[in-house]
C-alpha positions in Angstrom: 0.1 0.0 0.0 2.9 2.4 0.7 4.1 2.1 -2.7 0.7 3.3 -4.0 0.2 0.6 -6.5 -3.3 2.0 -7.2 -3.9 5.5 -8.3 -6.1 7.5 -6.2 -9.0 7.4 -8.8 -8.6 3.4 -9.2 -8.5 3.1 -5.3 -11.8 5.3 -4.9 -13.6 3.0 -7.5 -12.6 -0.1 -5.7 -13.6 1.2 -2.5 -16.8 2.4 -3.4 -17.6 -0.8 -5.4 -16.9 -2.9 -2.4 -18.9 -0.7 -0.1 -21.8 -0.9 -2.6 -21.6 -4.8 -2.6 -21.5 -4.9 1.2 -24.3 -2.4 1.5 -26.4 -4.3 -0.6 -26.0 -7.5 1.3 -26.5 -5.5 4.5 -29.8 -4.1 3.2 -30.8 -7.6 2.1 -29.9 -9.0 5.6 -31.8 -6.0 7.3 -35.0 -7.1 5.5 -34.9 -10.4 7.6 -34.8 -8.4 10.9 -37.9 -10.1 12.2 -35.7 -13.3 12.4 -34.1 -11.6 15.5 -37.3 -11.0 17.3 -39.1 -13.6 19.6 -41.7 -14.2 17.1 -39.5 -15.3 14.2 -36.1 -16.3 15.7 -35.9 -20.1 15.1 -33.8 -22.9 16.3 -33.7 -26.7 15.8 -33.2 -27.1 19.6 -30.4 -29.6 19.1 -26.7 -29.8 19.9 -24.1 -31.2 17.6 -20.6 -32.8 18.1 -17.6 -32.6 16.0 -18.2 -33.8 12.3 -17.0 -37.2 11.2 -14.9 -37.9 8.0 -18.0 -37.3 5.9 -18.9 -34.0 7.7 -21.9 -35.6 9.3 -22.7 -34.0 12.6 -23.6 -36.3 15.6 -26.4 -35.4 17.8 -25.2 -35.1 21.3 -28.2 -33.3 22.9 -31.8 -32.9 21.5 -34.8 -31.2 23.2 -38.1 -33.0 23.2 -39.9 -30.5 21.0 -36.9 -30.3 18.4 -38.1 -30.5 14.9 -35.5 -33.4 14.6 -37.1 -35.3 17.4 -40.4 -35.0 15.8 -39.1 -37.0 12.7 -37.5 -39.7 14.8 -34.0 -38.3 15.3 -32.3 -39.3 18.7 -29.0 -39.2 20.3 -26.2 -40.7 18.3 -27.9 -40.1 14.9 -25.9 -37.9 12.6 -27.1 -35.0 10.5 -25.8 -33.7 7.1 -26.9 -30.1 6.2 -27.6 -29.4 2.6 -26.3 -25.8 3.0 -23.2 -25.1 5.0 -24.5 -21.7 6.0 -27.5 -23.3 7.9 -25.1 -24.6 10.4 -24.0 -21.0 11.5 -26.5 -18.5 10.6 -29.7 -17.4 12.5 -32.6 -19.5 11.4 -36.3 -18.3 11.2 -39.5 -20.0 12.1 -40.8 -19.0 8.7 -38.4 -21.2 6.5 -37.6 -24.8 5.9 -34.1 -26.2 6.6 -33.1 -29.1 4.3 -30.8 -31.9 5.7 -30.2 -35.6 5.5 -30.8 -37.6 8.8 -28.5 -40.8 9.2 -29.9 -43.5 11.5 -27.3 -46.2 11.7 -26.8 -47.2 8.1 -30.1 -45.8 6.9 -30.5 -42.2 5.6 -33.5 -40.1 4.7 -33.7 -36.5 3.5 -36.1 -34.1 5.7 -37.1 -30.5 5.3 -37.6 -29.1 9.1 -39.4 -26.0 10.1 -37.4 -24.4 13.2 -39.4 -23.8 16.3 -39.2 -20.5 18.3 -35.9 -19.9 20.0 -36.7 -19.7 23.7 -33.7 -17.5 24.5 -35.3 -14.9 22.4 -38.6 -15.2 24.1 -37.1 -15.0 27.5 -35.2 -11.9 26.6 -37.3 -10.0 24.0 -36.0 -6.5 24.8 -32.3 -7.8 24.6 -33.2 -9.5 21.3 -34.6 -6.2 19.8 -31.8 -4.2 21.1 -29.1 -6.7 19.8 -30.7 -6.4 16.3 -30.7 -2.6 16.2 -27.1 -2.5 17.5 -25.9 -5.1 15.1 -27.2 -2.9 12.2 -25.8 0.3 13.7 -22.4 -1.1 14.0 -22.5 -2.4 10.5 -23.5 0.9 8.7 -21.1 2.8 11.1 -18.3 0.7 9.7 -19.1 1.3 6.2 -19.4 5.1 6.8 -16.1 5.4 8.5 -14.4 3.2 5.8 -15.9 5.5 3.1 -15.0 8.8 4.8 -11.4 7.9 5.5 -10.8 5.9 2.2 -12.1 8.8 0.2 -10.8 11.7 2.0 -7.3 10.3 2.7 -6.8 8.3 -0.5 -3.5 9.7 -0.9 -2.1 8.0 2.2 -1.3 4.2 2.1 -1.7 3.7 5.9 -5.2 5.3 5.9 -6.1 3.2 2.7 -5.3 0.2 4.8 -7.4 1.4 7.9 -10.2 2.1 5.4 -10.1 -1.5 4.0 -9.9 -2.9 7.5 -13.1 -1.1 8.4 -14.7 -2.3 5.3 -13.7 -5.8 6.0 -15.5 -5.7 9.3 -18.7 -5.2 7.6 -19.6 -8.7 6.5 -18.8 -10.1 10.0 -21.9 -8.3 11.2 -24.6 -9.2 8.6 -23.6 -12.6 7.2 -25.2 -14.5 10.1 -28.6 -12.9 9.2 -28.8 -13.7 5.6 -31.2 -16.3 4.3 -30.4 -19.6 2.9 -29.4 -19.9 -0.7 -26.7 -20.2 -3.3 -25.3 -16.6 -3.1 -25.3 -16.5 0.9 -23.8 -20.0 0.8 -20.9 -18.7 -1.5 -20.6 -15.6 0.6 -20.3 -17.7 3.9 -17.8 -20.1 2.2 -15.4 -17.8 0.4 -15.9 -14.1 0.9 -16.3 -14.4 4.8 -12.9 -16.1 5.4 -11.1 -13.8 3.0 -12.6 -10.8 4.9 -11.3 -12.4 8.2 -7.9 -12.4 6.7 -8.1 -9.0 5.2 -9.2 -7.6 8.6 -6.6 -9.3 10.7 -3.7 -8.4 8.3 -4.8 -5.0 7.7 -5.3 -4.3 11.6 -1.7 -5.4 12.4 -0.2 -3.6 9.3 -2.0 -0.4 10.3 -0.7 -0.8 13.9 2.7 -1.2 12.6 2.8 1.8 10.3 0.5 4.4 12.0 1.0 7.4 12.4 3.7 7.5 9.6 3.9 5.4 6.4 7.2 3.8 7.5 8.0 4.4 11.3 11.3 3.1 12.6 10.1 -0.1 14.0 8.6 -1.3 10.9 11.9 -0.7 9.1 13.5 -3.4 11.2 14.0 -6.7 9.4 12.8 -8.7 12.4 9.5 -6.8 12.6 9.0 -7.4 8.8 9.8 -11.0 9.1 7.1 -11.2 12.0 4.5 -9.5 9.9 5.2 -11.8 7.0 5.0 -14.8 9.1 1.7 -13.5 10.7 0.3 -12.9 7.2 1.1 -16.5 6.1 -0.5 -17.8 9.2 -3.7 -15.8 8.5 -3.8 -16.9 4.9 -3.4 -20.4 6.0 -6.4 -20.0 8.2 -8.5 -18.5 5.4 -7.5 -21.5 3.3 -8.3 -23.9 6.1 -11.7 -22.2 6.6 -12.6 -22.4 2.8 -11.6 -26.0 2.7 -13.6 -26.9 5.8 -16.6 -24.9 4.4 -16.5 -26.9 1.1 -16.2 -30.0 3.2 -12.9 -31.2 1.6 -10.6 -30.9 4.7 -9.4 -34.3 5.7 -10.5 -35.6 9.1 -6.8 -36.0 10.2 -6.3 -32.2 9.5 -9.5 -31.3 11.5 -8.4 -33.8 14.3 -5.1 -31.7 14.7 -6.8 -28.3 15.1 -10.5 -27.3 14.7 -11.5 -24.3 12.8 -12.7 -22.4 16.0 -9.4 -23.1 17.7 -7.4 -22.0 14.7 -9.6 -18.7 14.6 -9.1 -18.1 18.4 -5.3 -18.6 17.8 -5.2 -16.1 14.9 -7.4 -13.6 16.8 -5.2 -13.8 20.0 -1.9 -13.3 17.8 -3.7 -10.2 16.1 -4.7 -8.7 19.3 -1.1 -9.3 20.8 0.7 -7.8 17.8 -1.6 -4.8 17.1 -1.8 -3.7 20.7 1.9 -4.3 21.2 2.8 -2.3 18.1 0.4 0.5 19.1 1.9 0.4 22.8 5.4 0.7 21.2 4.5 3.6 19.0 2.6 5.3 22.1 5.7 4.9 24.2 7.8 6.7 21.7 5.4 9.4 20.9 4.5 12.7 22.5 1.7 15.2 22.3 -1.0 14.8 19.6 0.3 11.6 18.2 0.5 10.0 21.7 -3.2 10.9 22.2 -4.2 9.6 18.9 -2.5 6.3 19.4 -4.3 6.0 22.8 -7.6 6.4 21.1 -6.9 4.0 18.3 -5.6 1.4 20.9 -8.8 1.5 23.0 -11.3 1.7 20.3 -9.9 -0.8 17.9 -8.8 -3.1 20.7 -12.2 -3.1 22.1 -13.7 -4.2 18.7 -11.2 -7.0 18.2 -11.7 -8.3 21.7 -15.5 -8.2 21.1 -14.9 -10.4 18.0 -12.8 -12.8 19.8 -15.5 -13.1 22.4 -17.8 -14.0 19.7 -15.6 -16.9 18.6 -15.5 -18.2 22.2 -19.2 -17.8 22.5 -19.6 -19.9 19.2 -17.5 -22.6 20.7 -19.8 -22.9 23.7 -23.0 -22.4 21.6 -23.8 -19.1 22.8 -23.6 -17.1 19.7 -27.2 -16.4 19.3 -27.8 -15.7 22.9 -29.4 -12.1 22.8 -27.8 -11.4 26.2 -24.4 -12.1 24.7 -25.2 -10.4 21.5 -26.3 -7.2 23.0 -23.0 -7.1 25.2 -20.9 -7.7 22.1 -22.7 -5.1 20.1 -22.8 -2.6 22.8 -19.0 -2.8 23.2 -18.4 -2.6 19.5 -20.9 0.3 19.1 -19.2 2.3 22.0 -15.8 1.7 20.4 -17.0 3.1 17.1 -18.6 6.0 19.1 -15.2 6.6 20.6 -13.5 6.3 17.3 -16.1 8.8 15.7 -15.6 11.2 18.7 -11.9 11.1 18.3 -12.0 11.7 14.7 -14.2 14.7 15.1 -12.9 16.0 18.3 -9.2 15.3 17.9 -9.0 15.1 14.1 -7.7 11.5 14.6 -7.4 10.9 10.8 -7.7 14.6 9.5 -10.8 14.5 7.6 -10.7 18.3 7.4 -12.5 21.1 9.1 -15.3 21.2 6.6 -15.9 17.5 6.8 -15.7 17.2 10.5 -18.1 20.1 11.0 -20.6 19.1 8.3 -20.6 15.5 10.0 -21.3 16.9 13.4 -24.0 19.3 12.3 -25.7 16.6 10.2 -25.7 14.0 12.9 -26.9 16.5 15.6 -29.7 17.9 13.3 -30.7 14.4 12.2 -31.0 13.4 16.0 -33.0 16.6 16.7 -35.4 15.7 13.7 -35.8 12.1 15.1 -36.6 13.4 18.7 -39.1 15.8 17.5 -40.8 13.1 15.3 -41.0 10.8 18.0 -42.4 13.6 20.3 -45.1 14.5 17.7 -46.1 10.8 17.3 -46.1 10.3 21.0 -48.4 13.2 21.5 -50.6 12.3 18.7 -51.2 8.8 20.3 -51.8 10.1 23.9 -54.1 12.9 23.1 -57.2 12.0 20.8 -59.4 14.5 19.2 -62.8 13.9 17.6 -63.4 15.3 14.3 -61.2 15.9 11.3 -61.0 19.7 11.9 -59.8 19.3 15.4 -57.2 16.9 14.3 -55.9 19.1 11.6 -55.8 22.2 13.9 -54.0 20.2 16.6 -51.4 18.9 13.9 -50.8 22.4 12.7 -50.4 23.7 16.4 -47.9 20.9 17.0 -46.0 21.4 13.8 -45.8 25.2 14.5 -44.5 24.4 17.9 -41.8 22.1 16.7 -40.7 24.7 14.0 -40.4 27.4 16.6 -38.7 25.2 19.2 -36.3 23.5 16.6 -34.5 26.8 15.8 -33.8 27.7 19.2 -32.9 24.2 20.5 -30.6 23.8 17.3 -28.9 27.0 18.0 -28.2 25.9 21.7 -27.2 22.4 20.5 -24.9 23.9 17.8 -23.3 26.1 20.5 -22.7 23.2 22.8 -21.4 21.1 19.8 -18.9 23.8 18.9 -17.8 24.0 22.6 -17.4 20.2 22.7 -15.9 19.3 19.3 -14.2 22.3 18.3 -13.3 24.3 21.6 -9.6 23.5 21.3 -9.7 25.2 17.8 -11.4 28.2 19.0 -9.3 28.4 22.1 -6.0 28.3 20.0 -7.5 30.9 17.6 -8.5 33.2 20.5 -4.9 33.1 21.9 -3.4 33.9 18.7 -6.0 36.9 18.1 -5.1 38.0 21.9 -1.3 38.1 20.8 -2.0 40.2 17.7 -4.0 42.5 19.7 -1.1 43.2 22.1 1.6 42.9 19.3 1.4 46.6 18.6 2.7 47.4 22.0 5.9 45.4 21.4 8.6 48.0 20.7 11.4 45.7 19.9 11.4 44.1 16.4 13.5 41.0 17.5 11.0 40.4 20.5 8.0 40.8 18.0 9.4 38.1 15.7 10.3 35.8 18.5 6.7 36.0 20.1 5.0 35.8 16.7 7.0 32.7 15.9 6.2 31.0 19.1 2.4 31.9 18.9 1.9 30.9 15.5 3.8 27.5 16.0 1.5 26.8 19.0 -1.7 27.8 17.2 -1.0 25.6 14.1 1.3 22.9 15.8 3.8 23.3 13.1 7.5 22.4 12.9 8.8 25.9 12.6 8.6 29.4 10.9 11.0 31.6 8.8 10.5 35.4 8.5 12.0 37.2 5.6 12.3 40.9 4.7 13.0 42.6 1.5 16.5 44.0 1.4 17.5 47.0 -0.9 15.0 45.7 -3.4 17.4 42.8 -4.2 16.3 39.7 -2.3 14.6 38.6 0.7 16.9 38.2 3.8 16.2 36.0 6.8 15.3 37.7 10.0 14.1 35.1 12.3 14.0 31.2 11.9 12.9 28.1 13.7 12.4 26.2 10.4 15.0 23.6 9.5 17.0 24.2 6.3 15.6 27.7 5.8 18.0 29.6 3.3 19.8 32.8 4.4 18.3 34.6 1.4 15.6 34.0 -1.1 15.9 35.6 -4.6 13.2 37.9 -5.7 12.7 35.6 -8.8 12.2 32.4 -6.9 9.2 30.6 -8.2 7.4 30.9 -5.0 8.0 34.6 -4.6 6.9 35.1 -8.1 3.7 33.3 -7.5 3.1 35.2 -4.2 3.5 38.5 -6.3 1.0 37.2 -8.9 -1.6 36.0 -6.6 -0.8 38.3 -3.7 -2.0 35.5 -1.2 -0.8 32.3 0.4 1.0 29.9 -1.9 1.3 26.1 -1.2 4.9 24.8 -1.5 3.9 21.2 -1.6 2.0 21.4 -4.7 4.9 22.7 -6.7 8.5 22.4 -6.5 9.7 25.9 -5.5 13.0 24.7 -3.9 12.0 26.1 -0.4 11.5 24.2 2.9 8.2 24.2 4.6 4.6 23.9 3.3 3.0 27.3 3.0 4.4 30.9 2.2 2.4 33.9 3.1 3.1 37.5 1.8 3.5 40.6 4.1 1.9 43.3 1.9 2.4 47.0 2.9 1.2 49.8 0.8 0.8 47.5 -2.1 4.3 46.1 -1.9 5.6 42.7 -0.8 7.9 43.8 1.9 8.4 40.2 3.4 7.3 36.6 3.3 6.6 34.0 6.1 7.6 30.5 5.6 5.5 27.8 7.6 6.6 24.2 8.1 4.5 21.1 8.0 2.2 20.2 10.9 3.6 17.9 13.5 0.7 15.6 13.5 0.9 15.2 9.7 -2.4 16.7 9.0 -3.3 19.5 6.5 -3.9 23.1 7.3 -7.7 23.9 7.8 -9.2 26.7 5.9 -9.9 28.6 9.1 -6.3 28.3 10.1 -5.1 29.5 6.7 -7.4 32.5 6.8 -6.2 33.6 10.4 -2.5 32.9 9.6 -3.0 35.2 6.6 -4.4 38.0 8.8 -1.6 37.5 11.4 1.1 37.6 8.6 -0.3 40.8 7.3 -0.4 42.4 10.7 3.2 41.2 11.4 4.2 43.0 8.1 2.5 46.2 9.1 3.9 46.0 12.7 7.4 45.2 11.6 7.2 48.2 9.0 5.9 50.6 11.8 8.7 49.5 14.0 11.2 50.0 11.0 9.8 53.5 10.4 10.0 54.2 14.1 13.5 53.0 14.4 14.3 55.1 11.3 12.6 58.1 12.8 14.5 57.5 16.2 17.8 57.2 14.3 17.0 60.2 12.2 16.1 62.3 15.4 19.4 61.0 17.0 21.3 62.0 13.8 19.6 65.4 13.8 20.4 65.9 17.5 23.9 64.9 16.9 24.2 67.2 13.9 22.9 70.1 15.8 25.3 69.5 18.7 28.3 69.0 16.3 27.1 72.4 14.6 26.9 74.2 17.8 30.4 73.0 18.7 31.7 73.9 15.5 30.1 77.4 15.7 31.5 77.7 19.1 35.0 76.7 17.8 34.7 79.1 14.9 33.9 82.1 17.1 36.7 81.2 19.4 39.1 81.0 16.5 37.9 84.4 15.1 38.4 86.0 18.4 41.9 84.6 18.6 42.7 85.8 15.0 41.4 89.3 16.1 43.4 89.5 19.2 46.6 88.5 17.1 46.0 91.3 14.6 45.6 93.9 17.5 48.9 92.7 19.1 51.1 93.1 15.8 51.4 97.1 15.9 52.3 97.2 19.4 55.1 94.8 18.9 56.4 96.8 16.0 
């Protein structure tokens, strides 16, 4: 991924195509939501042992009301399901399950209708909440994958993260698909490949975030470990596919079961990913350290929840609604934490406009849902006879909602700005306060030093370099904290020419101008570019936000005015000193001239007397 084998457009097409496929399957699975309710959730009420050499499942426990018991099945009989997916998915009471029942040496084909799943009937609220949370987690994963994958398509590590989130989606909806050839193929082939993609992508991301090639991933030993891990994961996927197509020899299955293999892979995945994130966290500071902490907690929680599902499957509790709601709740809150960190701490830098649009859209949608539910509840609680009274009541309720919505949305927007964007506003306010006080700084060196410190703190950048025009020849360096900043910049440098042409900020990354840093701002005084300001890249690797660029442009302009003002004051002060010195020298010269004249006059008067 780091080599960018796919162009940005090709990557986006691939990402959107996979997302649409998974979204289609998700919507398809969602249409069977009733099979997650007590009324439609079905079971065969039987427990199977390990399959024999012909993949026949022996009955080790069977309920009296089991559909298999009603057709004469008993302990020790063996069952062969027509569709592999029927062994793992959630069944419904409204479908028929085809299987072959083996009684000693005899066999017969039967089609059974599952009975109501008692666990769902005992815990109806948990069952319904489990269904809702499962879909929320699924669609949240798709949304995060698209946002990061499309927004950060230029970054290999972010591509891997988006692909990882996309690979998580099938693990939530595959269990709720109906029987059939297409879901069967999805369960046998696509699901194990998605497992492999998810595990490998997670570990790779943990090794490479926040930079594409951090120091510990350059180590040959670390690369060999990752390669070995990838081989093990791909072996697991091949093992799963062979087992799903029922071609895996009994001797191989006897050595390690598919569930044991999966638990081993998940354990290694959790260990490697959390260890890599912990190592990066230990060797990071500031914003990067905080981002790594959020990623470790959120993604670690998701992987742990998936591992718990594997353990639950081994003990037959996968479709227990109590377990499901716990697993989905953990996953949901981990995604909420991930979404919060993206919006609040710019975890993956989706950009100011994207972050703000997401927050406003989500909050507005929630408000509309709340008002809609409120209107529905009031309508159900209060009944009016007559069509005219109902119309008047609906109009009053709608008017009240419209009037309240604007005020509440304004209040909520204020609170959202304070919660999600408070640190941006606080940093901007600190820079503005400095700019207000800057005119009272009388020393140009102090002004430049304070300005450099305040701007670096505001934008979290690597350094600045301040240049002033010298004798209309070139721009001379006045103050620097930016590495590799040249002592002078020629007036005909491409960046300077672009600044003179546009008279606004120029991006140094988009074109090769031969200057360090990322942005250059002009200092325009009386229509002339008296100086320029070079700004380095952000320390957290993100891009400058539009509001940052706007405030930095204002700050640079004010710096140019203040520096010009101090220059003029220095010139005036120097001129005053020179004038005072000149007057003093003139006075001294006049006194000397007067004294000399007196001496000459006295000398002339003495000559006749001597003669």
